[in-house]
C-alpha positions in Angstrom: -100.9 24.0 17.3 -99.3 26.6 19.4 -96.8 28.9 18.6 -93.7 27.5 19.5 -94.5 24.3 17.7 -95.3 26.2 14.4 -92.1 28.3 14.5 -90.1 25.3 15.3 -91.6 23.3 12.0 -91.3 26.8 10.2 -87.6 27.3 10.8 -86.2 23.9 11.5 -84.4 24.1 14.0 -64.8 51.9 36.4 -64.1 53.4 32.8 -65.6 50.2 32.0 -68.1 48.3 34.3 -67.9 44.5 34.5 -71.2 42.5 35.0 -70.0 40.7 37.8 -72.0 42.4 40.6 -69.3 43.9 42.6 -71.8 45.0 45.2 -71.4 44.3 48.4 -75.2 42.8 49.1 -74.0 40.2 46.9 -73.9 37.4 49.6 -74.5 33.8 49.6 -78.5 33.0 50.0 -79.8 29.4 50.1 -81.9 28.1 47.2 -85.7 28.0 47.8 -87.0 24.4 49.1 -89.1 24.4 45.9 -88.4 26.0 42.6 -91.2 28.0 41.0 -92.8 26.3 38.4 -95.6 28.2 37.3 -96.3 30.3 34.3 -93.5 33.3 33.4 -94.8 35.9 35.8 -93.7 39.0 33.7 -92.5 42.8 34.4 -92.3 44.7 31.5 -90.0 47.8 31.7 -90.8 49.9 28.9 -89.7 53.7 27.0 -93.0 53.5 25.5 -94.0 56.9 23.9 -91.1 56.4 20.9 -90.5 53.2 18.9 -93.3 51.3 18.2 -92.0 47.8 18.8 -92.6 48.6 22.7 -96.5 48.8 21.4 -96.0 45.1 20.2 -94.3 43.8 23.1 -96.5 45.0 25.3 -99.4 43.8 23.1 -98.0 40.5 23.1 -97.9 39.9 26.7 -101.8 40.6 26.9 -102.0 37.9 24.3 -100.2 35.7 26.2 -101.8 36.2 29.6 -105.3 35.6 27.7 -103.8 32.4 26.8 -103.0 31.8 30.3 -99.2 31.1 29.1 -98.0 34.1 31.6 -98.9 36.6 34.3 -98.3 40.1 33.7 -97.5 41.7 36.9 -97.2 45.0 36.3 -95.6 47.6 33.7 -92.6 50.5 34.6 -92.6 53.3 32.4 -89.0 54.4 32.2 -89.3 57.3 29.6 -90.3 60.5 31.8 -94.0 61.8 31.2 -97.1 61.3 32.3 -98.5 60.7 28.9 -96.1 58.2 28.3 -97.7 56.0 31.1 -101.0 57.1 29.7 -99.9 55.3 26.6 -99.5 51.8 28.6 -103.0 52.7 30.4 -104.6 52.7 27.1 -102.5 49.4 25.9 -103.9 47.7 29.1 -107.5 48.8 29.5 -107.8 47.8 25.7 -107.2 44.7 26.3 -108.9 44.1 29.3 -106.6 44.5 31.7 -106.8 47.9 33.0 -105.8 46.6 36.6 -102.3 45.8 35.6 -100.0 48.4 38.0 -98.2 51.4 36.2 -95.1 52.8 37.7 -93.4 55.5 36.1 -90.1 57.1 36.1 -89.3 60.3 37.7 -85.8 61.8 38.1 -84.5 59.9 35.2 -83.3 60.6 31.8 -84.1 63.8 30.5 -85.2 64.6 27.2 -84.2 61.7 25.3 -84.1 61.0 21.3 -87.7 60.2 20.3 -88.2 58.2 17.0 -91.7 58.3 16.4 -93.8 60.8 18.5 -96.9 59.2 19.6 -97.6 60.5 23.0 -100.7 61.7 22.0 -102.4 58.7 21.7 -104.3 58.9 25.3 -106.1 61.9 23.7 -107.5 60.5 20.1 -111.3 60.9 19.7 -113.9 59.8 17.5 -115.9 62.0 14.9 -118.1 62.8 18.0 -115.4 64.1 20.1 -115.7 60.9 22.8 -112.4 59.6 23.7 -111.3 56.9 21.1 -109.6 55.0 24.0 -110.8 54.0 27.4 -108.7 54.5 30.2 -108.3 52.7 33.9 -106.1 55.2 35.4 -107.7 59.1 35.6 -104.4 60.8 37.2 -101.0 59.2 36.1 -99.6 62.1 38.7 -100.7 59.4 41.1 -98.6 56.5 40.2 -95.9 55.1 42.2 -92.3 55.7 41.2 -90.9 52.6 38.9 -88.3 51.1 41.2 -91.3 51.4 44.0 -93.5 49.6 41.7 -90.9 46.9 41.3 -90.0 46.4 45.1 -94.0 46.4 45.5 -94.2 43.6 43.2 -91.2 41.7 43.6 -91.7 41.2 47.2 -95.3 39.5 46.8 -94.0 37.2 44.4 -92.5 33.6 45.3 -88.7 33.1 45.0 -87.2 33.0 41.8 -90.4 33.4 39.5 -90.5 36.8 38.3 -89.0 37.5 34.3 -88.2 41.3 33.9 -88.5 42.2 30.1 -86.6 45.3 30.1 -86.9 47.0 26.3 -86.1 50.7 27.1 -83.7 52.5 29.8 -82.4 51.4 32.8 -82.8 54.2 34.8 -85.7 51.9 37.0 -83.8 49.1 37.5 -80.7 51.2 38.7 -82.9 52.9 41.1 -84.3 49.5 42.2 -80.7 48.1 42.8 -79.7 51.3 44.9 -82.9 51.1 47.2 -82.9 50.3 50.6 -85.5 47.7 53.0 -88.9 49.6 53.1 -92.5 48.5 53.8 -92.8 46.2 51.0 -89.8 44.2 52.1 -86.7 44.9 54.5 -84.2 43.3 51.5 -81.9 45.9 49.8 -82.9 46.0 45.9 -80.0 44.1 45.4 -81.0 41.4 47.4 -84.5 41.8 46.3 -83.8 40.9 43.0 -81.3 38.1 43.7 -84.4 36.4 45.7 -87.1 37.1 43.1 -85.5 37.3 39.9 -86.1 34.4 37.8 -84.3 36.2 34.6 -83.6 39.3 32.9 -84.5 39.8 29.1 -82.8 43.0 27.9 -83.2 44.4 24.7 -79.8 46.1 24.3 -76.2 45.6 23.6 -74.2 45.2 20.1 -72.0 41.7 20.0 -71.2 41.6 16.7 -67.6 41.9 15.0 -68.0 45.6 15.3 -69.9 46.5 18.3 -71.8 49.9 17.9 -73.0 52.0 20.7 -75.8 50.8 22.4 -79.1 53.6 22.2 -80.7 52.3 25.7 -77.4 52.4 27.7 -76.1 55.5 25.7 -78.9 57.8 26.3 -78.2 57.4 30.3 -74.7 56.0 30.8 -74.8 56.7 34.5 -77.7 54.5 35.0 -76.3 52.2 33.0 -72.8 51.8 34.6 -75.0 51.3 37.9 -77.2 49.1 36.9 -74.0 46.7 35.3 -72.2 47.4 38.9 -75.0 46.3 40.6 -76.9 43.5 39.2 -76.4 40.3 41.1 -73.8 38.0 39.0 -75.9 34.9 40.3 -79.3 36.2 38.4 -79.3 35.6 34.8 -79.8 37.6 31.7 -80.4 37.3 28.4 -79.8 40.0 25.8 -81.8 40.6 22.8 -79.3 42.7 20.9 -79.5 45.3 18.1 -78.4 42.8 15.3 -80.7 40.1 16.6 -83.8 42.0 15.5 -82.4 43.6 12.6 -84.1 42.5 9.6 -87.8 41.9 11.6 -89.4 45.0 10.2 -93.0 45.2 10.4 -94.2 47.6 7.6 -96.8 50.2 8.1 -99.1 48.8 5.3 -98.9 45.2 7.1 -99.7 46.5 10.2 -103.1 48.5 8.9 -104.3 45.3 6.9 -103.4 42.9 9.8 -105.9 44.8 11.7 -108.6 45.6 9.0 -111.2 44.4 11.2 -111.6 47.5 13.0 -109.7 51.0 13.1 -110.4 51.6 16.9 -107.1 49.6 17.3 -104.5 51.6 19.5 -101.3 50.3 18.0 -103.4 50.6 14.2 -104.5 54.4 15.0 -100.5 55.2 15.7 -99.7 53.7 12.3 -102.3 55.6 10.9 -101.5 59.0 12.0 -97.9 59.2 12.8 -95.2 58.3 10.4 -93.9 54.9 11.3 -91.6 54.1 8.2 -88.8 55.0 10.2 -86.8 51.5 9.7 -88.5 50.6 12.8 -87.6 47.2 13.7 -89.2 44.4 15.9 -86.2 44.4 18.6 -88.1 44.7 21.7 -90.6 41.8 21.1 -87.8 39.6 21.0 -87.6 39.3 24.7 -91.1 38.6 25.3 -91.2 36.0 23.3 -88.0 34.6 24.8 -89.3 35.1 28.1 -92.7 33.2 27.5 -92.0 30.8 24.8 -88.5 29.9 26.4 -85.0 29.6 24.8 -86.2 26.6 22.2 -87.0 29.1 19.4 -83.2 30.9 20.1 -79.7 30.3 19.4 -78.3 31.4 22.6 -74.5 32.0 23.2 -72.8 29.7 25.9 -72.7 31.7 29.5 -70.2 34.5 29.8 -69.7 38.2 31.6 -70.2 41.6 29.6 -68.4 44.8 30.0 -70.0 48.3 29.3 -67.4 50.5 27.9 -67.8 54.4 28.1 -68.6 54.8 24.8 -71.6 52.7 25.1 -70.4 49.7 23.4 -70.6 46.1 25.3 -68.2 43.7 25.0 -68.8 40.0 25.8 -66.0 37.2 27.3 -67.3 33.7 27.6 -67.0 32.2 31.1 -68.9 29.4 32.3 -69.2 31.0 35.8 -70.9 34.4 33.7 -74.6 34.9 34.3 -75.0 36.2 30.7 -76.1 34.9 27.6 -77.5 36.5 24.1 -79.6 35.9 21.4 -78.0 35.2 17.8 -79.2 36.4 14.6 -80.8 33.8 12.9 -81.6 33.2 9.1 -84.2 34.8 6.8 -86.7 31.9 7.8 -86.2 32.5 11.8 -86.9 36.3 10.8 -89.9 35.6 8.9 -91.2 33.2 11.7 -90.7 36.1 14.6 -92.4 38.1 12.2 -95.3 36.0 11.9 -95.7 35.3 15.2 -96.0 39.1 16.0 -98.2 39.6 12.8 -100.5 36.8 14.3 -101.3 38.6 17.6 -102.8 41.5 15.6 -104.9 39.2 13.3 -106.9 37.9 16.1 -109.9 39.6 17.0 
């Protein structure tokens, strides 16, 4: 029984920027003759190096790829620092996907908040001082900028075939949208997104009755405003808001127990060496589950438009022509089912 069947059985089921793409690049482009129907092709955009839910999101993508259910095209690291990119390299290499390309943000958000600092993970050693985890990239300073990797990857894919899981800041997405034609494609960044992206799964926002400022947007409001202003109105976005992931808590003792079959697992090492009992919820993996498993496991709103306010809050307005939807919070059974999906990946060896 696959994950989707199991879950369905288990749960029985500008002061403001308007998300309507004001870009002058937003021109009509004819639909492709043949719609892409292969497995989801995913780019993960992550602020890895702080919250641990990024680690689980990346782990799940490797797991889905091993199952033949998605293709991980690349990882864009949108938290500055070569040590953050090295964490992504450790994960890729550990899951036998060391050839997955990595891009690193430069000129991004300066000194953002750090919740759980595990950036030293690539330097961990065994008792005999040999590296605990293999690496595939010896020099992270040679990595391309995140927006450049986006352009390279998008240009090489079929039209409307790429799913982006954005679980960090919007810096690299904003820089992509502002980019111009280059050796990879003559298209501007906006046009490249319109041609190649099927859907953006965005961890961010709070759409409850009392919206709260969003961490990912508020840390870099200039980038967030650019992103909201330029994202094409005809490319879908599904938000995974804060309140949907609230209550999906993967406790440190559960993580360590689920990986009882080894001590040399990067996520287990983070939980063994850092204080991860910080109220960390599994917000980020919801984008990955949605991108690969599809919409059936979620209750999505009707279509609408999204406004980003100066204080980092967002407002959703229903509209039949809008490109935005967001995941609605589920009940206790649904949250338990989502957590079990994530836990099951860690129990496999």
